[in-house]
C-alpha positions as CSV (number, residue, x, y, z in Angstrom):
1,M,22.1,12.0,-39.2
2,S,20.8,15.6,-40.5
3,G,24.5,17.2,-40.5
4,V,25.0,16.5,-36.8
5,Q,28.5,15.5,-35.7
6,R,29.2,12.8,-33.2
7,D,31.3,15.4,-31.2
8,Q,28.4,17.4,-30.9
9,V,26.0,14.6,-29.4
10,Q,28.5,13.1,-26.9
11,P,28.5,15.6,-24.5
12,H,24.7,16.1,-24.7
13,L,24.3,12.5,-23.9
14,Q,27.1,12.8,-21.4
15,R,25.1,15.3,-19.6
16,I,21.8,13.5,-19.7
17,L,23.5,10.3,-18.2
18,A,25.3,12.3,-15.5
19,E,22.2,14.2,-14.5
20,E,20.4,10.9,-14.6
21,A,23.0,9.3,-12.4
22,R,22.8,12.2,-9.6
23,L,19.1,11.9,-9.7
24,L,19.0,8.2,-9.4
25,A,21.4,8.2,-6.5
26,E,19.1,10.9,-4.9
27,L,16.1,8.7,-5.5
28,E,17.8,5.6,-4.0
29,G,18.5,7.8,-0.8
30,L,15.1,9.0,-0.7
31,L,13.7,5.9,-1.1
32,Q,15.8,4.1,1.7
33,R,14.7,7.3,4.0
34,E,11.1,6.5,2.9
35,T,11.7,3.0,4.3
36,D,12.6,4.3,7.7
37,I,9.8,6.8,7.9
38,L,7.2,4.3,6.9
39,R,8.2,1.9,9.6
40,G,7.3,4.8,12.1
41,D,4.0,6.7,12.2
42,D,5.1,10.3,11.3
43,A,2.4,11.3,8.7
44,A,4.1,14.6,8.1
45,A,7.4,13.0,7.2
46,I,5.7,10.3,5.1
47,H,3.8,13.4,3.1
48,H,7.4,15.4,2.7
49,I,9.3,12.7,1.5
50,G,6.9,11.6,-0.9
51,G,6.8,14.9,-2.4
52,A,10.8,15.0,-2.7
53,R,10.5,11.4,-4.6
54,Q,7.6,12.6,-6.8
55,R,10.0,15.6,-7.9
56,C,12.9,13.5,-8.3
57,V,10.9,10.9,-10.6
58,E,9.5,14.0,-12.7
59,Q,13.4,15.1,-13.4
60,L,14.1,11.7,-14.4
61,A,11.1,11.3,-16.8
62,R,12.4,14.8,-18.4
63,L,15.6,13.3,-19.0
64,D,14.3,10.2,-20.5
65,G,12.2,12.5,-22.9
66,E,15.5,14.2,-23.6
67,R,17.0,10.9,-24.5
68,A,14.1,9.8,-26.7
69,D,13.8,13.2,-28.4
70,A,17.7,12.9,-29.5
71,C,16.8,9.4,-30.8
72,R,13.8,10.7,-32.9
73,M,15.8,14.1,-34.0
74,L,18.6,12.1,-35.2
75,S,16.6,9.4,-37.1
76,F,17.3,6.5,-34.8
77,G,13.7,5.8,-34.3
78,T,11.5,5.2,-31.1
79,G,11.6,2.3,-28.7
80,P,14.0,-0.1,-27.2
81,G,16.4,-0.1,-30.2
82,A,16.7,3.6,-30.7
83,L,19.0,4.1,-27.6
84,E,21.4,1.4,-28.6
85,R,21.4,2.7,-32.2
86,L,22.6,6.1,-31.1
87,F,25.0,4.7,-28.7
88,A,26.3,2.5,-31.6
89,W,26.8,5.8,-33.7
90,A,27.4,8.7,-31.1
91,D,29.9,6.3,-28.8
92,P,32.1,3.8,-30.6
93,G,34.1,3.5,-27.6
94,A,31.1,2.4,-25.4
95,S,31.9,4.7,-22.7
96,L,28.4,6.0,-22.8
97,R,26.8,2.5,-22.8
98,G,28.7,1.7,-19.5
99,R,27.4,4.9,-18.0
100,W,23.9,3.8,-19.2
101,Q,24.4,0.4,-17.7
102,D,25.6,1.8,-14.5
103,N,22.4,4.0,-14.3
104,L,20.3,1.0,-14.9
105,Q,21.8,-0.9,-12.2
106,I,20.8,2.1,-9.9
107,A,17.1,2.2,-11.4
108,R,16.7,-1.4,-10.7
109,R,17.8,-1.0,-6.8
110,C,15.5,1.8,-6.8
111,K,12.8,-0.2,-8.1
112,D,13.5,-3.1,-5.7
113,I,13.5,-0.6,-2.6
114,N,10.0,1.1,-4.0
115,D,8.5,-2.5,-4.0
116,R,9.5,-2.9,-0.3
117,N,8.0,0.4,0.4
118,G,4.8,-0.6,-1.3
119,A,4.6,-3.9,0.6
120,I,5.2,-1.9,3.8
121,V,2.4,0.6,2.9
122,S,0.2,-2.4,2.0
123,V,0.9,-4.1,5.5
124,K,0.0,-0.8,7.1
125,L,-3.3,-0.1,5.0
126,G,-4.4,-3.7,6.2
127,Q,-3.8,-3.0,9.7
128,V,-5.7,0.7,9.4
129,Q,-8.5,-1.3,7.6
130,R,-8.7,-3.7,10.5
131,L,-8.6,-1.3,13.1
132,L,-11.7,0.8,11.3
133,G,-13.5,-2.7,11.0
134,K,-13.3,-3.0,14.8
135,L,-14.1,0.6,15.2
136,R,-17.2,0.3,13.1
137,G,-18.2,-3.0,14.8
138,A,-17.6,-5.4,11.9
139,Q,-18.2,-8.9,13.5
140,A,-16.2,-11.3,11.0
141,P,-13.3,-10.9,9.0
142,S,-13.3,-11.4,5.2
143,V,-13.2,-14.9,4.1
144,Y,-12.5,-17.0,0.9
145,S,-15.0,-19.0,-1.3
146,P,-13.9,-22.5,-2.1
147,K,-12.7,-21.0,-5.5
148,G,-10.4,-18.4,-4.0
149,A,-12.8,-15.5,-4.3
150,R,-13.0,-13.1,-1.5
151,Y,-16.3,-12.4,0.3
152,A,-16.7,-8.9,1.8
153,R,-18.2,-10.4,4.9
154,V,-20.0,-13.5,6.1
155,D,-23.5,-12.9,7.5
156,A,-23.9,-14.6,11.1
157,R,-25.8,-17.7,11.1
158,N,-27.3,-19.6,13.9
159,L,-25.3,-22.8,13.6
160,G,-27.2,-24.7,16.4
161,S,-28.9,-24.1,19.8
162,A,-27.4,-25.0,23.2
């Protein structure tokens, strides 16, 4: 392991995991607030919280990079098994693995909240598109072909005379 001792690596990994836990908790709170904001119509608040969320995600990506760098520098490789090999060497008591599992649970909750927020945005976008269609004078909503393909619009046809 290139002369590096376990007791030198453990504090580094503990710092990464602790900072990650803090950022994930912050992200979870931001995403929950984002849900409330998205249900309203405050564009400025949506923009502001989106920026805060992006900064948090960027910091989490930096930590992930640090973790990956540690795996590479200590010759544990890359990919899914690298972190497990690093933990097996640096953390025989499995305390780091426990913190990592806790972080993964928070990350899963963040993903679920983010997916819910994406669904809210999708519904709102559909509403805006329908309103724009009405303003532009669109006559018919989009329809589907027998095979499920979506037609952008259907031309008006004379289906008979009265």
